[in-house]
N, C-alpha and C positions, 0 to 999 in steps of 0.2 A: 504494500500500500504506500503510495507516495504521500508526501506531506501535504496537508490541506492548504488551499488558497485561503488567505485571511485578509481582512480589511486593514489597510495600513494608512489610508489617506483620510480617514474620517476626522472631522474637526471636533467631534464630541469630546467632552471632558470625561466621559465614562469609558475608561480604557478597557473595561471588560468586553465591550463589543468588538474590540480589535482581535480578540482571541477566537472569534467564531469563524469557521470555514465559510467562504463565500463562493465556492465553486459548485459544480454539479457532482453529486455522489453517484457514480456509475460503476457497478461491478466491484465495489469496495475501494475505488480510487477516486480521490477528489481531483477534478480536472476543470479546465476552462471550456467554454463553449467552442464548438468546432470553428465557428467564424470569429471567435474572440469577442463577441458582443457582451456588454454588461448593461445593467440598469441600476439606477440609484434607489436606495431606500431612505425615506425621509421621516423625520420626527414631526408628526402632525401638530404638535404644540408650538414648534418653532420654525419649521421649514428647513431645519438643519439636515444636511446629508449625513447619514450614519454610516453607510457603506455602499460600495458598488458590487453587485453580485452578478455572477455569470448568467447570461440570458440565453437559454437554450433555444435551438432551432429544431426543425423536424429530424435532422440526422442525429442530434443528441438524444431526442426522445426515442428514436428507433433503437439506439444503442442501449438505452436504459431498459427498455422492454426486453431486448435480446438478453441482457444480463439477468433479468428476473426469470425469463424462460429457462435459461441455462442452469440456474441455481435451483429450480423448482423440484426436480426429481430427488436430488440428494437431501434437500431441506425437508421434504415431505417424509423422508424415511427416518428423520432424527427422533430420538426418544422424547416423549412428552415431558419428562422430567428435565431434560436438557433445555428444551424451550422454556419451561417454567423458570429455571434458574437464571436464564438470561434476562427474562422480564423482571425477576425479583432484584437482580443486580442493578438493572436500569432504574427501578423504583428507588433503590437506596441512593444511587447517584443523583437522580433528579432532586430528591429531598435534601441531599447534602449540598446541592448547589442552587437551592431555592432563591437565595438573594440575587445571584447572578442571572438566573433565568428570568426572574421578575423584572429586573432592571432592563434586560434586553426587550422584553415584551412591552413594558411601559414606553420605552424609547421609540419603538417602531409603530405602536398603535394607539398609545395615549392613555390607557386606563390608569387610574391611580395606583401607586406602588403597592399599597396595602391590598387592593383588589387583585393585582397581578400575582402577589404572593399566594393569595387564595386560589387563583387559577392553577398555579404550579402544583399546589397540594392536590387539587381536584384532578389535574392531569396525571399526576403520579399514581393516584389511586386506581386508575384504569390499568396501569402496568401491574400493580399488585393484585388487583381483582382477577385479571386474566392469567396471571402467573399461577393462580390457584385453579382456574378453570381448565388450563391446559392438561392437567392430569386427571380430569374428570370427564373427558370425552368418552361417551358410552355408546354401546350398540344394543343388540337384542339377540335372543336365541329362543326359538320355539319350534313347534312342529305344525305341519299343515293339518287342516281339519280331518282329513282322511288318514292321517298318521303315516303317509307314505314318504314324506320328505322332511328334512330338517330345514328350518329357515334361520339363516345366520345374517344378521344385519350389522354392517360396519359403517364407520364414518371416516371420510377421507377429505383432505383439503381440496377446495374447489379449484385451486390453481392460481396462476399469476393474477394479481389484482391491481386495478387502477384506483388510487385513492386521491380525492380532490378535496382540499380543506379550505375554509374561509378565513378571512382576516380578523374577525371579531374575537375569536377564541383560538388563537393560532397554536397554542401548545396543547390544550385539552382536546381539540378536535383532531389533532394529530394522534395523540395516544389512544383516543377512543376508537380509531380505525386501525392503527398499527398494532396495538396490543392483541386484539382478538385474531388478527391475521397471523401474527407470529405464533400465538398459542395454537392455532389450528394447523400450522405448517404451510402457510401460503407465502409466496414471495410477492413483492410489491414494487410499483412505481408510484411515487408520491409527487403530486404537483401542489405546492403551497400557493397561497394567494400572493400576487406580486407586491402588495402593500406590506406584507409581514413575513417575508421568507426567513428572517434571521432566527426566529424561534424554532422553526422546523429544522433549519440547518444545525442549530445547537443541539436539538434533540437527537438528530441523526448521529452527530459526533458522540453523544453519550451512549447511544445504542451500540455503536462500534466499540466503544470502550467497555461495554458490558459483555462483549464477546459475540455479537450478532455476526454470523458469517458473511463474507463478501457476496454481494448480489442479492441478498434477501430483501434488503431495503435499498431502493434507488431513488434519489431525490432530484427533481428537475424543476428548477426555477425558470419561468419563462414569461415574457409579455406577449407571446404568440400562442396562447392556450388553445385557441380554436383549431389551429393546424396540428399542434403537437398532440392534443388529446384525441382529436378525430382519428389520427393515424393509429393511436392505441386502440380506440374503440372498434375500428374497422379491420384491424389486423388479423382477427381470428385467433390470435395467440393469448390475449388477455381473456380471462374467463369470468371476471366479476368487476363491477364498478361500484364504488361507494362514494357518494357525493353529499356534501353539505353546502347549501347555497340557495340561490333564488329558484323559485318554481319555474321561471322561464328557461333557465339553463338546464334544470333537471329534466324538463320535458324534451329538450334537444338531446340530452344524453340518453334518455329512454328510447327515443327514436333510433339513435345510433346503435344502442345495445340490441335492439330488435333484429338488426341485420345479421348478427352472429349469435343471437339468442344467449346473450350474456346474463348472468345473475346481476341483479341491481338492488342496491340499497339507496334510498333517497331521503335525506332530511332537509326539507324545503322550507318555504316561508311560513309565517304565522300571522294571525290576526286575533290575538288572545283576548277574550272577554274577561273582565274582572268584575264579578257580581258581589255587591254588598247588600245583603238583605236587611229588612227593617230591624230585626232582632240582633244584628251583629254588634259585637263589641267594637266601638269606633276606633279606639286606640289600637286594638289588634289589627283592624282593617287598614288603618293608616300605615302601621309598621309593615304589613304585607304589601301595600301599594308601593312603598319606598323600595322594598326588595325586588318586587316584580317589575317595576318601572325603571329603576335607576341602575340596576346591574349593567355595567359596561356602558354607562351613559345612555341607556335605552337601546343600544345597538345589539340586540339579541332577538333571536326568533321566538324566544319564550317571553319577551317583554309584554307587559300588559298594554294592549293597544287601544282597548275600548273599556272605559270604566263606567259600569252601570250601577248607580247607587239609588236605593229606594228613596222616594221623594221625601219621606218623613225625616230622613237623616242626611239628605244630600247637602244641605247647607252647612251643617256642622262638620261633616266629613271633608267638604271642599276647603273650608277655612283651615282646618288642622293640617291637611295635606299641603296647602299652599304655604303655610308657615314653615313646615318642615323643609319643603323644597327651596324656599327663599333663603333659608339659613345655610344652605350648602355652599362650600367654598369651591369656586371654579378656578382651575389653573393648570399649570404643567404637572402632569402626573408624577414626575420625579420629586416634586416638592412635598415635604412631609405633611403639610396641612391641607393638601388638595383632596377634595372628595369627589369632584367631577372633572374629568379631563376633557380634551378636545374630541370632536368627531373625527372620523378617519380622513376626510378630504373635503375639498370645497364643494364638490357635487353633492355629497351627502348632506352637508350643512344647508345648501341652497334648497334641497328637496324638503328638509324640515321646515324652513321658513315659508316655502310655498304652501305647505299644508296648513301651517298656523294662520297665514294670511287668509286662506280660503275659509277656514272656520270662523275667523273674526268677521269677515265680510258677510257670513251667513248668520250672524247674531250672537256668537259666543263671546264670553267676557274673559279677558286674561286676568286672573287673580295674582299671578306673578309671572315674570319673564315675557317671552313673546317677541323680543326684538334682538337683532344681531348686535353683539358688542363690538367696540372698536379695538384696533390693535391686531397684532399678528396671531397666527394660529387659527384652527378651525373650531373655535369654541362656540357653544350655544347655551344660553342660560336655562336652568331648570324651569319648566313652564307648566302652569296649571290653567286649563281652560274650563270654565263652568258653562252650563246650559248649551252644550254643543248640539247643533242640529244634526239629525240622523242622516241628512243628505250631504254632510261635509265630506270632502275627499279623504280626510284622515280616518274616517270610519270604515273605509274600504281599502285603504292603502297601508302597508306596513310602514310605520313612522320611522323607526330606526333612529330615534333621538330622544332627548329627555323631556318629552311632552306628554302630559297626562290629560286627556280629554274626558270630561265627566258629563254623563247623560243621566238624568233622573228617570226612574221607572215607577210604575204603580202596582203591578201584579206579576206573579211568577211566570204565568204563561206568556205574557208580553215580553219579559226579559229573556226567556229561553228562546223564543222565536227570533228575537233580535240577535242574540248570541250566535245562533246557528245559521243565520242568514249571511253566509259567507262561503267562499270556495275553500277556505282553509279550516284546519281542525287539528292544530298541534297541541295546544294546552289551554285550559281555562282555570280561572281562580274563583273560589266561592267562599264567602264569609257569612256564617250564621252560627248561632248557639244551639240550634235544634238539629240533633243528629239525624232524625228522620228526614227533615228537609234537605240536609246536606247530601244524604244518600240518594234521595229521589232526584234532586236537581243534577247531581253528578251523573246519574244514569241517563238523564235526558240531554246532557251536553254532548254534542258531536265532536269530541276531541279524543286524542290518544292519551292525555294525561290531565289530571285535575289536582290542583292544590287546594285543599280544604283548610281554611284558616291559616294558610301559609302562602308566602309569595315566592317560595323556592321549591322546585320539583326535581331538579337535576341531581342525580346521585348515581355513581358507577354501579351500585348494586341493583338499580331499577332499570326496566326496559324503557328507553327513551325513543319516542317517535310519535307520529301523528296519523290522521286519517284524511280522507279527501285529498285535496291538492297540497297537503303538507307533507306527503311523502309515502314511502313504502319501506317496510322492514323496521327493525328495532336495533338500537345500539345500547350496549351495557346490559347488566343483569345476567341471569342465567341463559337467556336466549341470544345474547349478543354474539356469542361464538358460532351459533347456528348459521348465521349469514355467510360464514366462510367455510362451511362444511357441506359435503354431499353425502347422501345415503348410498350404500352399495349393498345389494341383496344377493346372498349365495343360496342356491337351492341344492341340497345335498340328499340324495336318496338314502333312506334308512336300510340297514341290512334286513333281509327277509326273515321273518319269524321272530323279530325282536319287537 
């Protein structure tokens, strides 16, 4: 293995970033792109260039998939305990370098340092969880109904996988895909988001250090994702795609996957309803709203997008939430007192402002925020909008920003109909002190996950995923490894007379 490319020209004062490989990881070797191209990674809080990373073209992508295909047969034959121990070592390394990884993440995507440390721990837990699942892959043994044959069922790795991760949780979304693939015995080509490749490259280096064999994980940074990924998808050599991102791109990948009948896991967009019933504890609901709305500055598919609050308590809830949001400190995520960092880029911030302006023009009231701040960086103030019209654009569009639109409702049937009136169905949040109401409304919500009196649902031990246009398949939990395994059935005649 050759020495990794590293960033040496960054002007950042955070020297830890200079230790991260900035090349392409292909077949266990860090290398430049064939044509020598690079692209800059910027800090969204300052505009500072953090590093220039290799920008892969189609030939590089082809080499990466070829490396994964070459390594697949030998990797699939490795002992489950061997794969398990690699993942456990990786868990230990990630936790030991939590501060370093958090600083890298904050620098390239903006979230406050304390929140970044939380994501590092969350990401590490997928490595530990699937290290334990690797040795629990099971099959079955029975006989046919007529007793003539034995039925033996085994589980085998699906084969080389295409993994595509988003920018908003660059480390956790990497481990949530890589860990089960490693545990199952699959090789991979990983394409991180171009806004946040450094977290993925740092993770890949730690996995190498943990003993992951050459070619099992190949990392391809690129600004030409359409070409590179399409060649993977249509090659006939990749056997599975796992994607986290927009529904629009997910549909494109599903169409491409159909051509070679690839297995597909899709974690797509969300439009999460946040329902506060009349009997809810308002303080608990506000705490939940802060967690469900402000995680990652609202740039999360699980973010509460539509807040439906019973009319009897809508005023009190809105005032308390606005006070909490207005008190948050906005700034560079690397500063110790920062609670809200910048959005990822100018386009993301412009989208948020457009949605807020539309709601205000349709009669909403801004209880706090709602206007772009002056100065550098892609900052947007925490915003609470009261009395939002149901026909406002932000009620049907994933906001991806720190904006909480509040809509009053009068009865349960009304709010369930509103909550389900969307193409998406990832997660819903429900606040009530009546357990029967909680269970009934949870049953009626058309989502894959429900947070009952909590604003956080993500956990490596739980199956994460949605229904409708929010995706296919599940990540995490006991079923997460199933996405990377195929069943094989052996029919064996029994000896006569037995």
